[in-house]
C-alpha positions as CSV (number, residue, x, y, z in Angstrom):
1,M,0.0,0.0,0.0
2,R,2.8,2.4,0.9
3,A,4.5,1.6,-2.5
4,K,1.3,2.4,-4.3
5,S,0.8,5.6,-2.4
6,R,4.4,6.7,-3.2
7,S,3.8,5.9,-6.9
8,K,0.6,7.9,-7.0
9,G,2.4,10.8,-5.2
10,R,5.2,10.7,-7.8
11,A,2.7,10.6,-10.6
12,A,0.8,13.6,-9.2
13,A,4.1,15.5,-8.8
14,Q,5.1,14.8,-12.4
15,V,1.7,16.1,-13.6
16,V,2.1,19.3,-11.6
17,A,5.6,19.7,-12.9
18,A,4.5,19.2,-16.5
19,V,1.7,21.8,-16.1
20,L,4.1,24.3,-14.5
21,L,6.6,23.8,-17.3
22,A,3.9,24.2,-19.9
23,L,2.8,27.5,-18.2
24,V,6.4,28.8,-18.0
25,L,7.1,27.9,-21.7
26,G,3.8,29.3,-22.8
27,T,4.4,32.6,-20.9
28,L,7.9,32.9,-22.4
29,G,6.6,32.2,-25.9
30,W,3.8,34.7,-25.5
31,S,6.2,37.3,-24.1
32,R,8.7,36.8,-26.9
33,W,5.9,37.2,-29.5
34,V,4.7,40.5,-27.9
35,Y,8.2,41.7,-27.7
36,T,8.8,41.2,-31.4
37,Q,5.6,43.0,-32.2
38,I,6.7,46.0,-30.0
39,E,10.1,46.1,-31.6
40,A,8.6,45.9,-35.1
41,F,6.2,48.9,-34.5
42,A,8.9,50.8,-32.6
43,G,11.2,50.7,-35.6
44,R,9.0,52.1,-38.2
45,D,7.2,55.3,-39.1
46,D,4.2,54.9,-41.3
47,A,3.0,58.5,-41.3
48,A,1.2,59.3,-44.6
49,P,-1.5,61.8,-45.6
50,S,-4.5,61.3,-43.2
51,D,-7.4,63.2,-41.7
52,A,-5.9,63.8,-38.3
53,I,-2.9,63.4,-36.1
54,A,-3.6,62.1,-32.6
55,V,-1.1,62.8,-29.8
56,F,-1.3,60.5,-26.7
57,G,-0.7,62.4,-23.5
58,A,2.1,62.2,-21.0
59,A,3.0,64.0,-17.8
60,E,2.5,67.8,-17.5
61,Y,3.9,70.0,-14.8
62,D,1.7,73.0,-13.7
63,G,0.5,73.5,-17.3
64,R,3.8,72.7,-19.0
65,P,4.4,69.5,-20.9
66,S,7.1,67.2,-19.6
67,P,10.1,66.6,-21.9
68,V,8.5,63.3,-23.1
69,Y,5.2,65.0,-23.8
70,R,6.8,67.9,-25.5
71,A,8.7,65.5,-27.8
72,R,5.4,64.0,-28.8
73,L,3.8,67.3,-29.4
74,E,6.8,68.5,-31.4
75,H,6.6,65.4,-33.6
76,A,2.9,66.0,-34.2
77,E,3.7,69.7,-35.0
78,A,6.3,68.6,-37.6
79,L,3.8,66.2,-39.2
80,F,1.2,69.0,-39.3
81,N,3.7,71.3,-40.9
82,K,4.5,68.6,-43.6
83,S,0.7,68.6,-44.4
84,I,0.3,65.0,-43.2
85,A,-3.1,66.1,-41.8
86,P,-5.0,69.3,-41.2
87,L,-6.1,68.5,-37.6
88,I,-4.3,67.5,-34.4
89,I,-6.1,65.8,-31.5
90,T,-4.4,66.0,-28.1
91,L,-5.4,63.3,-25.7
92,G,-5.3,63.0,-21.9
93,G,-7.1,64.0,-18.8
94,D,-5.9,65.7,-15.6
95,G,-2.7,64.7,-14.0
96,G,-3.8,65.5,-10.4
97,D,-3.7,69.3,-10.8
98,Q,-6.0,71.8,-12.5
99,Y,-4.6,71.1,-15.9
100,S,-5.3,68.2,-18.3
101,E,-2.8,66.7,-20.6
102,G,-5.0,67.3,-23.6
103,G,-5.5,70.9,-22.7
104,V,-1.8,71.5,-22.1
105,G,-1.0,69.9,-25.4
106,R,-3.5,72.3,-27.2
107,Q,-2.0,75.3,-25.5
108,Y,1.5,74.3,-26.3
109,L,0.7,73.7,-30.0
110,M,-1.1,77.1,-30.2
111,G,2.0,78.7,-28.7
112,E,3.9,77.1,-31.6
113,G,1.7,78.8,-34.1
114,I,-0.9,76.1,-34.9
115,P,-4.4,77.6,-35.2
116,E,-6.8,76.7,-32.4
117,S,-9.3,75.7,-35.1
118,A,-6.9,72.9,-36.2
119,I,-6.7,71.4,-32.7
120,I,-9.2,69.2,-30.7
121,A,-8.3,68.6,-27.1
122,E,-9.7,65.5,-25.4
123,T,-9.4,66.1,-21.6
124,T,-11.1,63.2,-19.8
125,S,-9.2,60.0,-20.4
126,R,-7.0,58.5,-17.7
127,N,-5.1,55.8,-19.5
128,T,-4.3,54.6,-23.0
129,A,-7.5,52.4,-23.4
130,Q,-9.7,55.3,-22.4
131,A,-7.9,57.7,-24.7
132,V,-8.4,55.3,-27.6
133,R,-12.2,55.0,-26.9
134,R,-12.4,58.8,-26.7
135,L,-10.5,59.0,-30.0
136,A,-13.0,56.7,-31.6
137,V,-15.8,59.0,-30.5
138,I,-14.1,62.0,-31.9
139,A,-13.3,60.2,-35.2
140,R,-16.9,59.2,-35.7
141,A,-18.2,62.7,-34.8
142,N,-15.8,64.3,-37.3
143,S,-15.9,61.6,-40.0
144,L,-12.1,60.9,-39.7
145,S,-11.3,57.9,-41.9
146,R,-7.6,57.7,-41.2
147,I,-5.5,58.9,-38.3
148,V,-1.8,59.1,-37.6
149,V,-1.1,58.3,-33.9
150,V,1.9,59.7,-32.1
151,S,3.4,58.4,-28.9
152,D,6.6,56.6,-27.7
153,D,8.1,53.9,-29.9
154,T,7.4,51.1,-27.4
155,H,3.8,52.3,-27.0
156,M,2.9,52.0,-30.7
157,F,2.1,48.3,-30.9
158,R,-0.5,48.5,-28.1
159,I,-2.0,51.7,-29.4
160,H,-2.4,50.1,-32.8
161,A,-4.1,47.0,-31.4
162,L,-6.4,49.1,-29.2
163,C,-7.4,51.3,-32.1
164,A,-8.0,48.3,-34.4
165,A,-10.3,46.9,-31.7
166,Q,-12.3,50.2,-31.9
167,G,-12.5,50.0,-35.6
168,L,-10.1,52.9,-36.2
169,N,-7.8,53.0,-39.2
170,V,-4.5,54.3,-37.8
171,L,-0.9,54.7,-38.9
172,T,1.8,54.8,-36.3
173,S,4.5,57.5,-36.0
174,P,6.7,57.3,-32.9
175,R,8.2,60.5,-31.6
176,Q,12.0,61.0,-31.2
177,R,13.7,60.1,-28.0
178,V,14.9,62.9,-25.7
179,S,18.2,63.1,-23.8
180,V,16.6,63.0,-20.3
181,E,15.4,59.4,-20.9
182,G,18.9,57.9,-20.5
183,N,19.8,54.6,-22.0
184,P,17.6,53.8,-25.1
185,S,18.0,50.1,-24.4
186,D,16.2,50.3,-21.0
187,L,13.8,47.4,-20.8
188,D,11.4,49.0,-18.3
189,P,9.1,50.5,-21.0
190,V,9.1,47.2,-23.0
191,L,8.2,45.2,-19.9
192,H,5.4,47.7,-19.1
193,E,4.0,47.3,-22.6
194,I,4.2,43.5,-22.5
195,L,2.3,43.4,-19.2
196,S,-0.2,46.1,-20.3
197,Y,-0.9,44.4,-23.6
198,T,-1.3,41.0,-21.9
199,A,-3.7,42.4,-19.3
200,W,-5.8,44.0,-22.1
201,R,-6.0,40.7,-24.0
202,L,-7.0,38.9,-20.8
203,H,-9.7,41.6,-20.2
204,L,-8.0,42.6,-16.9
205,E,-8.1,46.3,-17.6
């Protein structure tokens, strides 16, 4: 009886080990696939004539865009000046103060000479998924058939996937990196995107 019990115990342990191994391998395989997609979108700029340019928000400080947000806005401004699109949409709600990322983006662009009539500020979204949903509403209200989206390079894959899920036709155009970001090979943004994209696919956010 003891021999049979030990045999059953070993068999159960082997099953558990096999399941854990499958989970580990599956997680590694999935993470590798997402990583390759992030890198693929990060390494290309598909900007082409469209109906609008959408800038995803980043931190603002007392009404001034952070260096990262300013780099996104400057990239959108450059696309606008190249006649890629006649409209810029700034996205992002408040960051804990009286200002919103979308509103700060609009004011910055107006200060750079872009007409107020060429800017729509979305000021309620709190994260990327909400920003995409608000962008979809704006696109339908203004009959926008194609949009160039601007954000960080590692952010592009997830934005593209979220936009596709909302039925949006988008082209990705990552902004240039800024010197304050340090080592461009830093994996923190990539890990964040892998986890965020996975959470979205699992309907956890």
